[in-house]
C-alpha positions in Angstrom: -2.7 11.7 -5.9 -2.0 9.2 -3.4 -0.4 6.4 -5.9 1.7 9.4 -7.5 3.3 10.8 -4.4 3.8 7.2 -3.0 5.8 6.3 -6.2 7.5 8.9 -6.6 9.1 8.8 -2.6 9.4 5.1 -3.0 11.5 5.4 -6.4 14.6 3.5 -6.1 16.4 7.0 -7.5 15.6 8.3 -3.9 18.4 5.6 -2.5 22.0 6.1 -2.4 24.4 3.7 -4.4 25.8 2.6 -1.5 22.1 1.3 -0.1 21.5 -0.4 -3.7 24.4 -2.5 -3.5 23.6 -3.6 0.0 19.9 -4.2 -0.6 21.1 -6.4 -3.5 23.7 -8.0 -1.9 21.2 -8.9 1.2 18.6 -9.8 -1.3 21.1 -12.5 -3.0 21.8 -13.8 0.3 18.0 -14.6 1.5 16.5 -14.8 -1.5 14.8 -18.1 -0.5 13.4 -16.7 2.3 11.9 -13.5 0.6 10.3 -16.0 -2.0 8.8 -17.8 0.8 7.6 -14.6 2.3 6.4 -13.3 -0.6 4.4 -16.4 -0.8 2.6 -16.1 2.3 1.9 -12.1 1.4 0.3 -12.5 -2.1 -3.0 -12.7 -0.3 -2.2 -8.8 0.6 -1.7 -8.2 -3.4 -4.9 -9.8 -4.4 -8.0 -7.9 -5.8 -10.5 -6.8 -3.4 -14.5 -6.3 -4.8 -16.5 -3.0 -4.3 -18.2 -4.9 -1.8 -15.4 -6.1 0.2 -14.2 -2.3 0.4 -17.7 -0.7 1.2 -17.6 -3.4 4.6 -14.3 -2.1 5.1 -15.3 1.6 5.4 -18.4 0.4 7.4 -16.4 -1.1 9.9 -13.8 1.5 9.9 -13.8 3.7 13.1 -13.9 7.7 12.5 -10.1 8.8 12.5 -8.4 12.0 12.1 -7.7 12.5 8.2 -4.4 12.3 6.3 -2.6 14.4 4.1 -5.2 14.3 1.9 -7.4 15.6 4.3 -10.3 12.8 3.6 -12.1 11.5 6.5 -13.7 8.0 6.7 -17.2 9.6 7.1 -16.2 11.3 3.8 -15.6 8.2 2.2 -18.7 6.8 3.6 -21.2 9.3 2.0 -19.7 9.0 -1.5 -22.1 8.0 -4.0 -22.1 4.8 -5.3 -20.8 6.3 -8.8 -17.8 8.1 -6.9 -16.5 5.2 -4.9 
């Protein structure tokens, strides 16, 4: 559900032709800096283990649910199969 909404909302089809052209120009002018920052941020794209995910949820503070109405305690109480 979340992934589908994210894909839809972040799609280039939602952007104006003018913006797309300006983005393309910016990316060409700043290509080396973008590539350098992409290398730095590549850790954010690494896979994580189920243990790392479990530790993150254990350490997370209880907060208000998002649009999906799922809370941190709900996730903590999922069965292993559901996680």
